[in-house]
Structure formats: structure tokens, C-alpha cells
DOGUBA-31814 format. One line per field, with one value per residue: x, y, z of N, C-alpha, C, O, CB in turn; residue number from 0; residue in one letter. Coordinates in pm, 1 decimal, decimal comma, padded with zeros to 6 digits. Atoms other than C-alpha are relative to their C-alpha. Glycine has a CB too. Layout:
n_xx = X | ...
n_yy = Y | ...
n_zz = Z | ...
ca_xx = X | ...
ca_yy = Y | ...
ca_zz = Z | ...
c_xx = X | ...
c_yy = Y | ...
c_zz = Z | ...
o_xx = X | ...
o_yy = Y | ...
o_zz = Z | ...
cb_xx = X | ...
cb_yy = Y | ...
cb_zz = Z | ...
num = NUM | ...
residu = A | ...
// end
This chain:
n_xx = 00002,0 | 00031,6 | 00145,4 | 00048,6 | -00043,3 | 00082,5 | 00137,4 | 00009,3 | -00047,9 | 00017,1 | -00084,7 | -00136,7 | -00035,5 | -00021,7 | -00128,8 | -00107,8 | 00000,5 | -00059,6 | -00142,4 | -00076,7 | 00031,2 | 00090,8 | 00137,3 | 00087,0 | 00086,7 | 00134,5 | 00022,4 | 00140,2 | 00046,9 | 00000,7 | 00125,5 | 00002,2 | 00011,2 | -00129,3 | -00038,4 | -00097,8 | -00081,3 | -00017,8 | -00108,9 | 00014,7 | -00107,3 | 00026,0 | 00059,3 | -00026,7 | 00097,5 | -00039,4 | 00094,8 | -00032,2 | 00133,0 | 00014,4 | 00138,1 | 00052,2 | -00078,3 | -00134,0 | -00090,4 | -00041,9 | -00031,2 | -00048,7 | 00025,0 | -00071,6 | 00050,5 | -00040,2 | 00107,9 | -00050,3 | -00036,5 | 00103,7 | -00041,4 | 00085,9 | -00045,7 | -00076,7 | 00063,2 | -00051,9 | 00038,3 | -00112,5 | -00036,7 | -00033,3 | -00127,7 | -00033,5 | 00081,9 | -00085,3 | -00055,0 | 00110,0 | 00020,9 | -00113,7 | 00022,5 | 00102,7 | -00065,7 | -00085,3 | 00087,0 | 00071,6 | -00095,5 | -00060,8 | 00048,7 | 00145,0 | 00060,5 | -00095,7 | 00050,5 | -00097,8
n_yy = 00129,9 | 00001,2 | 00000,7 | -00137,6 | -00071,0 | 00045,7 | -00043,7 | -00144,8 | -00034,6 | 00120,4 | -00001,2 | 00037,4 | 00123,6 | -00034,2 | -00070,1 | 00098,5 | 00077,8 | -00083,5 | -00018,8 | 00119,0 | 00032,2 | 00114,9 | -00035,0 | 00116,1 | 00035,2 | -00041,2 | -00061,7 | 00031,1 | -00012,7 | 00128,7 | 00028,4 | -00068,5 | -00143,7 | -00058,3 | 00001,1 | 00104,4 | -00015,0 | 00136,2 | 00019,0 | 00130,2 | 00041,8 | 00140,1 | 00075,3 | -00069,4 | -00102,3 | -00072,3 | -00103,0 | -00090,4 | -00045,2 | -00088,3 | 00001,3 | -00134,7 | -00057,7 | -00027,8 | 00113,9 | 00055,3 | 00142,3 | 00047,9 | 00140,0 | 00050,5 | 00133,2 | 00061,6 | 00094,9 | 00119,7 | 00096,3 | 00022,0 | -00062,3 | -00106,5 | -00136,0 | -00066,3 | -00126,0 | -00066,0 | -00138,9 | -00088,7 | -00076,9 | -00141,2 | -00022,2 | 00111,7 | 00000,2 | 00007,0 | 00136,5 | 00089,3 | -00018,5 | 00065,2 | 00145,4 | 00028,4 | -00010,8 | 00118,2 | 00116,3 | 00001,7 | -00018,7 | -00133,5 | -00092,9 | -00011,1 | -00130,6 | -00109,9 | -00120,0 | -00051,3
n_zz = 00067,3 | 00143,2 | 00018,9 | -00011,2 | 00121,5 | 00111,7 | -00023,7 | 00018,0 | 00134,3 | 00081,8 | 00118,9 | -00038,5 | 00070,8 | 00141,0 | 00011,9 | -00012,5 | 00124,8 | 00104,4 | -00029,8 | 00038,4 | 00139,3 | 00006,2 | 00032,6 | -00016,2 | 00112,1 | -00038,2 | -00130,2 | -00029,5 | -00137,4 | -00069,1 | -00069,4 | -00128,3 | 00016,7 | 00033,9 | 00141,0 | 00029,7 | 00119,8 | 00048,9 | 00095,8 | 00064,2 | 00089,5 | 00034,4 | -00110,5 | -00127,3 | -00039,7 | -00120,3 | -00037,9 | -00109,8 | -00040,1 | -00115,3 | -00047,2 | -00028,8 | -00109,7 | 00048,5 | -00019,8 | 00128,9 | 00006,3 | 00129,3 | 00031,1 | 00117,3 | 00031,0 | 00125,6 | 00027,2 | 00068,1 | -00103,9 | -00101,2 | -00125,3 | -00049,8 | 00026,4 | -00104,8 | -00037,4 | -00118,9 | -00024,7 | 00027,3 | -00119,0 | 00018,3 | 00066,3 | 00088,3 | 00121,3 | 00119,0 | 00006,8 | 00039,1 | 00144,0 | 00067,5 | -00005,7 | 00100,5 | 00131,2 | 00015,3 | 00014,5 | 00128,7 | 00107,6 | -00006,2 | 00102,1 | -00013,5 | -00021,6 | 00007,2 | 00064,0 | 00097,0
ca_xx = 08137,0 | 08105,8 | 07732,1 | 07678,3 | 07878,7 | 07679,8 | 07345,0 | 07421,4 | 07585,6 | 07440,5 | 07673,4 | 07985,0 | 07978,5 | 07948,1 | 08248,7 | 08464,3 | 08357,5 | 08452,2 | 08787,1 | 08892,0 | 08742,5 | 08471,9 | 08119,7 | 07840,3 | 07632,1 | 07316,7 | 07208,9 | 06887,2 | 06682,1 | 06732,8 | 06448,0 | 06545,4 | 06504,9 | 06871,2 | 07061,8 | 07264,1 | 07545,3 | 07560,4 | 07867,7 | 07840,6 | 08114,6 | 08008,5 | 07954,9 | 08071,7 | 07838,5 | 07931,1 | 07712,5 | 07786,7 | 07471,4 | 07391,0 | 07083,9 | 06866,6 | 07090,8 | 07403,3 | 07548,3 | 07747,5 | 07767,8 | 07965,6 | 07865,2 | 08089,3 | 07947,1 | 08092,3 | 07795,2 | 08020,2 | 08098,2 | 07884,8 | 08064,7 | 07876,9 | 07897,2 | 08151,9 | 07991,6 | 08112,7 | 08017,8 | 08242,7 | 08423,1 | 08484,0 | 08761,2 | 08747,2 | 08512,5 | 08789,4 | 08946,8 | 08606,6 | 08561,0 | 08910,1 | 08823,2 | 08511,1 | 08720,3 | 08969,3 | 08684,8 | 08494,4 | 08803,3 | 09041,9 | 08887,2 | 08529,6 | 08336,6 | 08645,1 | 08554,4 | 08715,4
ca_yy = 07207,7 | 07121,1 | 07058,3 | 07421,3 | 07549,7 | 07337,2 | 07421,6 | 07794,4 | 07789,8 | 07522,0 | 07630,1 | 07526,9 | 07180,0 | 07326,0 | 07552,4 | 07260,6 | 07055,3 | 07345,2 | 07395,4 | 07036,3 | 07035,3 | 06780,3 | 06790,3 | 06557,5 | 06370,4 | 06454,4 | 06678,1 | 06562,4 | 06622,1 | 06346,4 | 06177,8 | 06350,9 | 06699,0 | 06750,0 | 06739,5 | 06462,5 | 06496,1 | 06178,1 | 06059,3 | 05771,7 | 05578,0 | 05251,8 | 05012,1 | 05259,8 | 05492,1 | 05761,4 | 06000,1 | 06298,9 | 06376,6 | 06660,4 | 06620,9 | 06911,0 | 06960,2 | 06987,4 | 06647,2 | 06509,3 | 06141,5 | 05977,5 | 05648,2 | 05455,0 | 05149,2 | 04921,8 | 04739,0 | 04488,3 | 04317,3 | 04177,2 | 04386,1 | 04630,4 | 05000,2 | 05200,4 | 05485,9 | 05742,9 | 06074,6 | 06356,5 | 06511,0 | 06881,4 | 06998,4 | 06681,0 | 06783,9 | 06839,7 | 06503,1 | 06331,4 | 06480,7 | 06361,6 | 06008,1 | 06019,3 | 06132,6 | 05849,8 | 05598,4 | 05702,5 | 05784,8 | 06079,1 | 06223,9 | 06198,8 | 06522,6 | 06730,4 | 07083,5 | 07244,5
ca_zz = 12234,4 | 11865,9 | 11904,9 | 12014,5 | 11717,6 | 11471,4 | 11635,1 | 11628,5 | 11281,9 | 11053,5 | 10771,6 | 10967,9 | 10808,5 | 10459,4 | 10521,6 | 10636,5 | 10333,1 | 10105,5 | 10280,8 | 10213,7 | 09861,9 | 09934,4 | 09794,2 | 09909,0 | 09652,8 | 09844,6 | 10130,2 | 10296,1 | 10607,9 | 10861,7 | 11046,5 | 11370,5 | 11223,2 | 11141,7 | 10815,4 | 10651,3 | 10398,3 | 10186,6 | 09994,0 | 09744,1 | 09566,2 | 09400,9 | 09693,1 | 09957,0 | 10141,9 | 10392,6 | 10585,3 | 10804,6 | 11000,4 | 11236,0 | 11455,8 | 11567,3 | 11873,0 | 11656,3 | 11749,5 | 11455,8 | 11367,1 | 11087,2 | 10926,3 | 10684,5 | 10508,3 | 10242,1 | 10094,0 | 09914,6 | 10245,5 | 10524,5 | 10784,3 | 11001,7 | 10931,0 | 11125,5 | 11318,7 | 11565,9 | 11722,1 | 11603,9 | 11900,2 | 11943,8 | 11712,6 | 11499,9 | 11216,7 | 10962,0 | 11048,9 | 11017,1 | 10668,4 | 10573,3 | 10690,2 | 10474,5 | 10177,2 | 10231,5 | 10260,6 | 09946,6 | 09744,1 | 09717,8 | 09402,9 | 09528,1 | 09491,7 | 09420,9 | 09337,7 | 09032,5
c_xx = -00040,5 | -00150,3 | -00057,6 | 00037,6 | -00090,8 | -00143,8 | -00014,4 | 00041,6 | -00008,5 | 00087,1 | 00144,6 | 00045,5 | 00030,9 | 00133,3 | 00116,4 | 00007,1 | 00066,3 | 00149,8 | 00083,7 | -00035,2 | -00090,5 | -00141,9 | -00087,6 | -00081,6 | -00143,1 | 00005,1 | -00149,1 | -00031,3 | 00000,9 | -00131,8 | -00012,8 | -00005,8 | 00131,0 | 00023,9 | 00108,5 | 00067,6 | 00039,0 | 00108,4 | -00009,3 | 00118,1 | -00013,5 | -00063,9 | 00020,4 | -00095,4 | 00051,0 | -00102,2 | 00055,8 | -00132,5 | 00007,0 | -00145,2 | -00043,0 | 00072,5 | 00142,8 | 00100,2 | 00029,3 | 00036,9 | 00046,1 | -00033,9 | 00077,3 | -00046,4 | 00050,3 | -00099,4 | 00046,5 | 00042,6 | -00116,0 | 00035,2 | -00096,7 | 00060,3 | 00079,2 | -00068,3 | 00069,3 | -00055,3 | 00124,9 | 00023,8 | 00031,7 | 00138,6 | 00038,9 | -00079,7 | 00084,2 | 00058,5 | -00108,1 | -00026,3 | 00114,4 | -00013,6 | -00106,1 | 00062,4 | 00087,1 | -00084,9 | -00065,1 | 00091,5 | 00049,8 | -00052,4 | -00150,6 | -00042,5 | 00095,0 | -00059,9 | 00105,7 | 00073,5
c_yy = 00012,3 | 00007,3 | 00141,1 | 00081,6 | -00036,9 | 00048,5 | 00149,7 | 00044,3 | -00122,6 | -00004,7 | -00038,9 | -00125,1 | 00031,1 | 00071,4 | -00097,8 | -00085,0 | 00078,3 | 00016,6 | -00119,9 | -00046,9 | -00118,9 | 00049,4 | -00124,3 | -00026,1 | 00044,3 | 00070,0 | -00016,0 | 00031,2 | -00138,4 | -00017,6 | 00078,1 | 00151,3 | 00069,2 | -00002,5 | -00104,5 | 00029,6 | -00140,9 | -00002,3 | -00142,1 | -00027,9 | -00149,7 | -00070,5 | 00067,9 | 00117,0 | 00065,5 | 00109,2 | 00078,6 | 00064,4 | 00086,3 | -00005,5 | 00140,9 | 00068,0 | 00031,8 | -00111,0 | -00061,5 | -00146,7 | -00032,4 | -00148,1 | -00033,0 | -00142,4 | -00045,1 | -00111,4 | -00124,5 | -00107,6 | -00015,3 | 00066,8 | 00111,3 | 00135,8 | 00051,4 | 00132,9 | 00058,6 | 00141,9 | 00085,1 | 00087,9 | 00144,6 | 00013,2 | -00107,0 | -00003,2 | -00012,7 | -00139,2 | -00099,6 | 00009,0 | -00064,9 | -00151,9 | -00041,7 | 00001,8 | -00122,3 | -00123,3 | -00006,4 | 00022,0 | 00142,7 | 00098,5 | 00024,2 | 00143,8 | 00117,9 | 00116,3 | 00054,7 | 00121,9
c_zz = -00147,3 | -00022,7 | 00009,5 | -00122,9 | -00115,8 | 00016,8 | -00024,5 | -00140,5 | -00090,1 | -00124,8 | 00031,0 | -00074,3 | -00145,9 | -00019,8 | 00010,1 | -00126,6 | -00112,6 | 00021,6 | -00042,7 | -00140,7 | -00016,3 | -00025,9 | 00016,6 | -00126,3 | 00025,9 | 00135,1 | 00026,8 | 00146,2 | 00063,7 | 00074,8 | 00130,1 | -00010,9 | -00033,0 | -00149,7 | -00019,2 | -00132,9 | -00043,0 | -00107,4 | -00053,8 | -00091,5 | -00023,0 | 00118,4 | 00135,1 | 00020,1 | 00127,5 | 00026,8 | 00118,1 | 00037,5 | 00124,5 | 00043,8 | 00037,7 | 00115,4 | -00042,0 | 00023,9 | -00136,2 | 00012,4 | -00141,2 | -00011,3 | -00126,9 | -00024,8 | -00136,4 | -00027,8 | -00074,9 | 00100,1 | 00097,7 | 00132,4 | 00039,1 | -00032,4 | 00119,7 | 00028,7 | 00121,2 | 00009,1 | -00017,9 | 00123,3 | -00036,6 | -00062,3 | -00100,5 | -00130,1 | -00126,3 | -00015,5 | -00041,1 | -00150,2 | -00078,3 | 00002,0 | -00100,7 | -00138,4 | -00027,4 | -00027,2 | -00137,2 | -00119,2 | -00004,8 | -00103,0 | 00012,1 | 00025,0 | -00008,7 | -00075,7 | -00094,6 | 00051,5
o_xx = -00106,7 | -00195,1 | -00150,4 | -00040,3 | -00137,8 | -00205,9 | -00117,0 | 00005,9 | 00090,3 | 00098,9 | 00227,9 | 00160,1 | 00129,5 | 00200,8 | 00213,2 | 00116,5 | 00145,0 | 00226,3 | 00197,1 | 00011,6 | -00079,8 | -00183,6 | -00060,0 | -00107,5 | -00217,0 | 00090,5 | -00232,6 | 00058,5 | -00044,0 | -00206,3 | -00123,4 | 00011,1 | 00135,3 | -00069,3 | 00193,9 | 00001,9 | 00106,3 | 00110,4 | -00013,7 | 00164,4 | 00035,8 | -00177,9 | -00027,8 | -00129,9 | 00088,1 | -00159,5 | 00109,3 | -00188,5 | 00076,5 | -00235,3 | 00035,1 | 00062,1 | 00220,5 | 00219,1 | -00062,3 | 00106,8 | -00010,1 | -00022,4 | 00069,0 | -00040,8 | 00039,8 | -00094,1 | -00033,6 | 00075,8 | -00208,8 | -00032,9 | -00163,8 | 00181,9 | 00051,2 | -00094,7 | 00121,3 | -00094,9 | 00231,2 | -00064,3 | 00059,1 | 00233,8 | 00148,1 | -00074,6 | 00051,0 | 00063,9 | -00080,1 | -00047,7 | 00091,7 | 00021,9 | -00094,2 | 00037,2 | 00083,4 | -00049,4 | -00066,9 | 00050,3 | -00027,4 | -00043,4 | -00208,9 | 00005,8 | 00060,6 | -00121,4 | 00225,0 | 00158,8
o_yy = 00107,9 | 00076,5 | 00173,7 | 00164,9 | 00051,0 | 00092,6 | 00193,8 | 00154,0 | -00193,7 | -00110,3 | -00044,4 | -00132,1 | -00018,3 | 00049,2 | -00086,9 | -00111,7 | 00022,5 | 00016,0 | -00103,7 | -00152,0 | -00191,9 | 00152,4 | -00227,2 | 00064,9 | 00078,8 | 00040,0 | 00032,6 | 00040,3 | -00235,5 | 00078,3 | 00113,9 | 00220,5 | 00191,7 | 00001,5 | -00123,6 | 00061,4 | -00212,0 | 00081,8 | -00237,5 | 00060,7 | -00230,2 | -00039,4 | 00018,7 | 00190,6 | -00003,6 | 00167,3 | 00021,8 | 00141,8 | 00054,3 | 00019,1 | 00235,3 | 00189,6 | 00084,9 | -00093,1 | -00089,2 | -00187,1 | 00016,8 | -00223,0 | 00039,9 | -00225,3 | 00027,8 | -00217,3 | -00214,6 | -00219,4 | 00065,6 | 00044,5 | 00170,4 | 00149,9 | 00017,3 | 00210,4 | -00013,9 | 00202,2 | 00052,0 | 00162,0 | 00176,5 | -00050,2 | -00100,6 | -00102,9 | -00091,4 | -00191,5 | -00192,3 | -00092,9 | -00124,2 | -00218,0 | -00146,4 | -00087,6 | -00177,2 | -00206,6 | -00112,5 | 00000,8 | 00236,2 | 00219,4 | 00096,8 | 00208,3 | 00227,7 | 00100,3 | 00047,2 | 00176,6
o_zz = -00187,4 | -00114,0 | -00064,4 | -00169,2 | -00188,1 | -00079,9 | -00076,2 | -00183,3 | -00108,7 | -00186,9 | -00059,5 | -00118,6 | -00200,6 | -00120,4 | -00065,2 | -00176,4 | -00189,0 | -00074,9 | -00087,9 | -00184,6 | -00114,8 | 00027,1 | -00045,1 | -00205,0 | -00066,4 | 00218,5 | -00049,5 | 00229,9 | 00002,9 | 00094,7 | 00170,5 | 00089,4 | -00045,1 | -00229,9 | 00067,4 | -00232,0 | 00031,7 | -00197,2 | 00024,0 | -00163,3 | 00056,0 | 00153,1 | 00237,1 | -00072,4 | 00222,4 | -00065,4 | 00213,3 | -00040,0 | 00221,0 | -00036,3 | 00025,4 | 00131,4 | 00037,4 | -00002,4 | -00213,7 | 00105,3 | -00239,0 | 00085,7 | -00225,7 | 00066,0 | -00235,0 | 00034,8 | -00099,7 | 00060,7 | 00099,0 | 00232,5 | -00045,5 | -00046,0 | 00234,6 | -00063,2 | 00206,0 | -00090,6 | 00034,5 | 00166,9 | -00152,3 | -00016,9 | -00157,0 | -00202,2 | -00214,9 | -00126,8 | -00117,1 | -00215,8 | -00183,8 | -00095,6 | -00164,3 | -00219,2 | -00137,5 | -00110,7 | -00199,7 | -00233,3 | 00016,4 | -00081,2 | -00068,5 | 00118,0 | 00035,0 | -00181,1 | -00065,1 | -00018,3
cb_xx = -00095,5 | 00057,0 | -00067,0 | 00056,0 | 00147,7 | 00003,8 | -00043,4 | 00086,1 | 00145,9 | -00142,0 | -00003,3 | 00008,9 | -00114,5 | -00114,5 | 00012,9 | -00021,5 | -00144,0 | -00067,7 | 00019,5 | -00024,5 | 00124,6 | 00005,9 | -00010,4 | -00093,2 | 00004,5 | -00096,1 | 00046,2 | -00030,9 | -00142,6 | 00119,7 | -00011,2 | 00119,4 | -00056,3 | 00111,8 | 00048,8 | -00067,1 | 00127,2 | -00133,0 | 00140,3 | -00131,1 | 00140,7 | 00130,7 | 00058,3 | 00145,5 | -00143,9 | 00143,0 | -00137,7 | 00111,3 | -00091,9 | 00044,0 | -00016,0 | -00147,9 | 00001,8 | 00049,4 | -00062,1 | 00117,9 | -00122,9 | 00154,3 | -00153,4 | 00155,7 | -00153,5 | 00148,2 | -00108,2 | 00118,1 | 00129,0 | -00021,6 | 00142,8 | -00021,9 | -00119,6 | 00150,6 | -00149,6 | 00154,1 | -00062,5 | -00026,8 | 00120,2 | -00006,3 | 00105,8 | -00021,0 | -00083,2 | 00112,7 | 00061,0 | -00128,4 | -00010,8 | 00132,6 | -00042,1 | -00116,0 | 00085,6 | 00086,6 | -00106,8 | -00107,9 | -00061,6 | 00146,5 | 00032,9 | -00049,6 | -00064,3 | 00130,3 | -00040,1 | -00068,5
cb_yy = -00094,6 | -00125,8 | -00090,9 | 00066,3 | -00033,4 | -00153,9 | -00034,6 | 00070,4 | 00054,3 | -00012,0 | 00137,3 | -00023,0 | -00104,5 | 00087,9 | 00108,3 | -00090,0 | -00038,1 | 00137,0 | 00025,4 | -00112,9 | -00024,3 | -00083,4 | 00057,1 | 00019,9 | -00150,6 | -00121,5 | 00153,3 | -00148,6 | 00063,8 | -00010,9 | -00148,3 | -00038,4 | 00059,1 | -00073,5 | 00140,7 | -00139,4 | 00091,6 | -00056,4 | 00026,6 | -00006,9 | 00035,7 | -00072,2 | -00139,5 | 00050,1 | -00061,5 | 00059,8 | -00061,5 | 00108,3 | -00119,2 | 00147,1 | -00095,5 | -00007,5 | -00094,9 | 00122,8 | -00106,6 | 00078,6 | -00087,2 | 00024,3 | -00029,2 | 00006,3 | -00002,2 | -00054,0 | 00067,9 | 00036,5 | 00044,7 | -00149,2 | 00055,2 | -00014,3 | 00093,5 | 00020,3 | -00019,9 | 00001,8 | 00018,8 | 00087,5 | -00064,4 | 00075,7 | 00010,8 | -00128,1 | 00126,7 | 00104,2 | -00041,1 | 00034,6 | 00151,0 | 00041,1 | -00043,4 | 00102,4 | 00128,4 | -00021,5 | 00001,5 | 00105,5 | -00037,9 | -00012,1 | -00053,4 | -00089,3 | 00001,6 | -00045,2 | 00105,7 | 00034,2
cb_zz = 00072,3 | -00066,6 | 00103,9 | 00126,1 | -00034,7 | -00010,8 | 00142,8 | 00103,3 | 00005,0 | -00040,5 | -00064,2 | 00151,8 | 00009,9 | -00051,8 | 00108,9 | 00124,8 | -00039,9 | -00003,9 | 00148,6 | 00099,5 | -00075,0 | 00131,8 | -00144,8 | 00119,3 | -00025,8 | 00004,8 | 00003,8 | -00031,1 | 00006,0 | 00097,7 | 00028,4 | 00078,4 | 00122,7 | 00071,6 | -00047,0 | -00003,0 | 00025,2 | -00055,5 | 00065,9 | -00079,1 | 00058,5 | -00042,1 | 00004,2 | 00004,5 | 00021,3 | -00014,4 | 00034,5 | -00039,7 | 00024,1 | -00033,5 | 00120,1 | 00031,6 | 00118,5 | 00062,5 | 00097,8 | -00056,0 | 00040,5 | -00015,8 | -00016,9 | 00019,9 | 00003,8 | 00005,6 | -00078,9 | -00090,9 | 00074,6 | 00021,7 | -00011,9 | 00151,2 | -00030,7 | -00041,7 | 00028,3 | -00001,6 | 00143,9 | -00127,5 | 00070,7 | 00134,7 | 00101,2 | 00072,8 | -00006,7 | 00007,7 | 00136,4 | 00078,4 | -00035,0 | 00066,4 | 00142,1 | 00008,4 | -00007,3 | 00125,7 | 00106,8 | -00000,5 | -00132,4 | -00016,4 | -00139,3 | 00112,9 | 00130,9 | -00066,5 | 00104,8 | -00130,5
num = 0 | 1 | 2 | 3 | 4 | 5 | 6 | 7 | 8 | 9 | 10 | 11 | 12 | 13 | 14 | 15 | 16 | 17 | 18 | 19 | 20 | 21 | 22 | 23 | 24 | 25 | 26 | 27 | 28 | 29 | 30 | 31 | 32 | 33 | 34 | 35 | 36 | 37 | 38 | 39 | 40 | 41 | 42 | 43 | 44 | 45 | 46 | 47 | 48 | 49 | 50 | 51 | 52 | 53 | 54 | 55 | 56 | 57 | 58 | 59 | 60 | 61 | 62 | 63 | 64 | 65 | 66 | 67 | 68 | 69 | 70 | 71 | 72 | 73 | 74 | 75 | 76 | 77 | 78 | 79 | 80 | 81 | 82 | 83 | 84 | 85 | 86 | 87 | 88 | 89 | 90 | 91 | 92 | 93 | 94 | 95 | 96 | 97
residu = P | L | S | Q | V | I | A | S | D | P | H | A | I | E | R | V | L | A | Q | V | G | E | R | P | D | R | I | V | R | S | R | G | G | G | I | A | F | I | F | L | A | K | T | R | Y | A | M | L | E | S | D | E | D | G | V | L | V | V | L | L | S | D | R | S | T | D | S | E | A | E | T | W | V | V | A | S | G | E | L | T | E | A | V | R | K | I | R | T | F | V | G | P | Q | H | G | S | Q | P
// end
């Protein structure tokens, strides 16, 4: 499962981000002992968080609306697609690496 891959190789997320040319605005420790990759674009906020067990969750929030944030657990084999959804949400040029 993806959680075992992430728990055994915490750099897996960073490699996927690099492969698709995405760079987070911040990387922080989460409250649950994991790590969170934060992406900011004006009123839009996205987070890819891995808890200490390697479970990945994505959160997408548009603070310009009153709608609830969209969240989901990233399934095995879906990390690259989750990163692409984040990129689409925050903007295609967000965090592009030279």
C-alpha cells in the first residue's frame, strides 16, 4: 500500500513533486507527527499531508467562497494524480521549477 511506501521512504513525495515540476510554498510538521506540503495561490490553499503512518490526505480550499474544503485520502498508485489535481487547483504555473 501507498502508506507503507511513504512510511518507509519519506522522500517519495518529494520525488513525485520534482517529477511533475511542482514545488510547495512551505513544508511543515503536522500536528500528528507527519509532514505537510503547503501550496498557496492568492485565495486558494492546497495541502498534501502524510501522517506518521504514511497515510496521505489532500485538502483543497478556496477561501474566496464559503464552500467547504475538498479532502480525500490518496489511494495507492494515485500520488502523481493527486499532485496534478493540486497543480490544477492552485494554477498551472505554481511553483514551477526552472
